[in-house]
C-alpha positions as CSV (number, residue, x, y, z in Angstrom):
1,M,5.0,106.7,115.3
2,T,2.7,106.6,118.3
3,T,0.6,109.2,119.9
4,Q,1.2,110.6,123.4
5,S,-2.0,109.0,124.6
6,A,-1.0,105.5,123.3
7,A,2.5,105.9,124.7
8,R,1.3,106.8,128.2
9,A,-1.2,103.9,128.2
10,Q,1.5,101.4,127.1
11,L,4.0,102.8,129.7
12,L,1.4,102.2,132.4
13,R,0.9,98.7,131.1
14,H,4.6,98.0,131.3
15,F,4.8,99.3,134.9
16,G,1.9,97.0,135.7
17,E,3.7,94.0,134.0
18,T,6.8,94.7,136.1
19,L,4.8,94.9,139.3
20,R,2.8,91.8,138.5
21,A,6.1,89.8,138.5
22,L,7.1,91.1,142.0
23,P,5.9,90.4,145.5
24,A,2.3,91.7,146.2
25,Q,3.4,94.2,148.8
26,L,5.3,96.3,146.2
27,S,3.7,99.3,144.5
28,L,4.9,102.5,142.8
29,A,4.2,106.1,144.0
30,L,5.4,109.6,143.3
31,R,5.6,110.3,147.0
32,H,7.4,108.1,149.5
33,P,6.1,108.1,153.1
34,D,9.6,107.9,154.5
35,L,10.9,110.7,152.3
36,P,8.3,113.5,152.5
37,K,10.5,116.1,150.7
38,A,11.4,113.7,147.8
39,V,8.4,113.9,145.6
40,F,8.6,113.0,141.9
41,H,6.7,115.0,139.2
42,R,3.8,113.5,137.3
43,G,5.9,113.0,134.1
44,V,7.5,115.5,131.8
45,N,7.8,115.6,128.0
46,L,11.5,116.1,126.9
47,P,13.0,116.7,123.5
48,W,13.8,113.4,121.7
49,D,16.9,114.9,120.1
50,D,18.5,117.9,121.8
51,S,21.1,118.1,119.0
52,D,18.5,118.7,116.3
53,P,16.4,121.9,117.0
54,D,14.2,121.1,114.0
55,N,13.2,117.7,115.3
56,P,9.8,118.3,117.0
57,L,9.5,114.8,118.6
58,V,9.3,114.5,122.4
59,F,9.1,111.6,124.8
60,L,7.6,111.2,128.3
61,D,9.7,110.5,131.3
62,I,8.4,109.7,134.8
63,R,9.9,108.2,138.0
64,Y,8.2,106.5,140.9
65,W,9.4,105.3,144.3
66,V,9.2,101.6,144.8
67,L,7.1,101.2,148.0
68,G,7.0,98.1,150.1
69,T,10.8,97.6,150.3
70,T,13.2,99.0,152.9
71,P,16.8,100.0,152.7
72,E,17.6,96.6,154.2
73,T,15.6,94.7,151.5
74,S,16.4,96.9,148.5
75,D,19.2,94.7,147.2
76,S,16.8,91.7,146.9
77,A,14.0,93.8,145.5
78,F,16.5,95.3,143.0
79,E,17.4,91.7,141.8
80,L,13.7,90.8,141.6
81,V,13.0,93.7,139.3
82,L,15.9,92.8,137.0
83,R,14.7,89.2,136.9
84,A,11.2,90.3,136.1
85,W,12.5,92.4,133.2
86,G,14.6,89.5,131.9
87,D,11.7,87.1,132.2
88,Q,9.7,89.4,130.0
89,G,12.4,89.3,127.4
90,W,13.6,92.8,128.0
91,P,17.4,93.1,127.7
92,T,18.9,94.5,131.0
93,I,22.1,96.1,132.0
94,S,23.4,96.3,135.6
95,D,26.7,96.3,137.4
96,P,26.3,94.3,140.6
97,D,29.5,95.9,142.0
98,E,28.3,99.5,141.5
99,F,27.0,101.4,144.5
100,P,24.4,102.8,144.6
101,R,23.1,100.3,142.1
102,V,21.4,101.1,138.8
103,G,19.8,98.9,136.2
104,Y,18.4,99.5,132.8
105,A,16.0,97.7,130.5
106,R,14.5,98.3,127.0
107,T,11.3,96.7,125.8
108,P,10.9,95.4,122.3
109,D,8.4,98.2,121.6
110,G,11.0,100.9,122.5
111,F,10.2,101.8,126.1
112,G,13.1,102.4,128.5
113,F,13.3,101.7,132.2
114,A,15.8,102.6,134.9
115,L,15.9,101.2,138.4
116,A,18.0,103.2,140.8
117,Q,19.0,102.6,144.4
118,S,19.7,105.8,146.4
119,V,22.7,106.1,148.7
120,N,20.4,105.4,151.7
121,G,18.9,102.3,150.0
122,Y,15.5,103.5,148.6
123,L,14.5,102.3,145.2
124,S,13.0,104.3,142.4
125,L,11.8,103.1,139.0
126,A,11.8,105.4,135.9
127,G,10.1,104.8,132.6
128,S,10.3,106.6,129.3
129,T,8.3,106.3,126.1
130,P,9.3,106.1,122.4
131,P,9.0,109.5,120.6
132,F,5.7,111.1,119.7
133,E,4.5,114.4,118.2
134,P,4.2,117.0,121.0
135,D,0.8,118.1,119.9
136,S,-0.7,114.6,119.7
137,E,-3.6,113.8,122.1
138,A,-2.2,113.6,125.6
139,G,-4.6,111.1,127.1
140,E,-4.8,110.3,130.7
141,P,-2.0,111.4,133.0
142,L,-0.1,108.6,134.7
143,P,-1.4,107.9,138.2
144,A,0.4,109.2,141.3
145,H,0.2,105.6,142.7
146,I,0.3,102.3,140.9
147,E,-0.9,99.4,143.0
148,H,0.3,95.9,142.6
149,P,-2.1,94.3,140.1
């Protein structure tokens, strides 16, 4: 079992690993300059198992906009992210005929990722941690903007 602090730090590393495999102009942000009203939260702890009220474990979930791509280039950026995940050995799921597109990956250490294309072509990338005790040390909050490494 991990702590919240360790889970946050590892999730940030995984976001960085994904970005490192992508073109340098791409970054992640809670706020998209073209979508001023569509701001994501700084991460939220959710119950690990809603069906078991006695299970105290929670996980962190956060979503970022993928900046540096446009609705016209989002399909190619989508494919690059899926390839980056696959190259890291993360099993991926995606249906190329689905619109808007979604893709999923799970890391060997239990982190989950979801890539989503909005109906107007913008990309967002969500990450979630493995479970941890809710009262464990929180550590640093995830940043509002993750630059390309």
